[in-house]
Structures are given as structure tokens and as C-alpha cells.
N, C-alpha and C positions, 0 to 999 in steps of 0.2 A: 502435386509435384513439388519436390523440395528445391528451393532456391538457396543460393548463398552457400557458404562453406559450413562444414560441420562444426558445432561448438565444442569447446574443450570440457564443458560441463556434462557430467553424466549423472543422472539421478536414477537411483533405484528405490522405488517406493515400497514400503511395507504394505501388506494388505490393509492394515488399519489406517495408514496415511492415505492410501488411495481412496478408501471408503469415505474418510473425512473430507478430502478434497472434492470428491464427487458430490457429497451432500452440500458442501458450501457452494459449489457451482450451480446447483439446482435450487438452492434456498431463496425464498423471497423475503426472509426475515432478517438477513444479514446485510451489511452495507454492500453495494454493488462493486466497490473496489476490491473487497475481500474475495468476492466471487470471481472477479476477473483475475486476481492473483492466483487463485486456486486453478483456474483454467490454464494459466501460463505454465505452472508446474506440471500439470497433467499432460499438456502438449509436449513439453520437453521430455518427460518420462516416456512418451510414446515415440520419441526419436525425431520430432520436428526441429527444423532449424530456427535460430533466433529470428531471422528475417520473416519466416512464415508465421511464427508465433506472434511477433509484434504486429504484423498485418492482420492476423485473425482477431486479436483482442483490441485493436485500435490504439496501440500505445507505441511510443518510440522504442527503438532498439536499446537505447541507453537505459530507459526506465525498466524495460523488460529484463535486462541484465541485472539491474539493481535488485529486483525482487527475486530473481533466481539466486543471486549471491546471498541474499538474506535467508532464503530457504536452506541453502547449503550450509550456512554458518549456524543458523538458529532453529531450523526445523519449522514446524507449523507455526510456532509462536512468532517467527520472523516475518510471517505474512500479514500479521495484524498491524494496523496503522499505529505508529507511535506519534504522540503529540508533537507538533512542530516546535521549533524553538520558541519558547515563551519570551515575549518581549516585555520585560519588566519595566513598568512605567513608575518612575519615582513620584511620590505625591508632591504636590506643589507646596512650597514653603508658605507658612501662614501669611506672609506679607503679600503674596501674589494671589491668594484665594479671593474669590468674589465675596465681598462683604454683604451680609443681608441688609436690607433696608430697615432702618430703625425709625420708621415713621410712626407716629402715634395714630392709631386708628380708633376712631370712636367719636 
């Protein structure tokens, strides 16, 4: 039973896209997140509401929308995880680096 309002997103999958998403959903060799995102798109293509989809995959509505929007904009490539913001850590200046012990051993 559909709950919630109908979404404005309409996805029409090509047979090749549907086949790829079904393979991803069943695969045990890909990350679980990618399989979950494939399921999101398949459920939306089958006419399910965002609320139902979010409940079915165990994700918030916000994140469900995020992945749907990525698929609409970028296709299958949009469902792959992109690396997060890389936090560049500047190297310590030489004056703050730990100095090795210069003890004579012997």
C-alpha cells in the first residue's frame, strides 16, 4: 500500500539500466550501499513513493532523495560512492616534529 504523496520524480529505465540495477541488487561482490541504491531506483521506477522506498531500504527520506537526484542527473555512475571530502592535513613544520633520540648505543 502506497503511503505519502506521489513524488515529482519519474524514472523510466532502459532495459539495460534495469538489468544492471537488478544485477547490482543481487550481487554479493559489490558494496552493500551500491546494492541499496540500485534498489531505491528500481522501486521508484516501479511507482513506489519516497516514504515507502525509504522504509524498505532502511534509509531516511532525505538520503533517498539524494540518491534519486544523483541518478536523474548522472545515470548509473551517479549511484557509485564518491570519496568524501578529503581533509588535507598539513605536515608539521620541522620545529614541531618529534626529534629522534640521538643517544649513543653501544
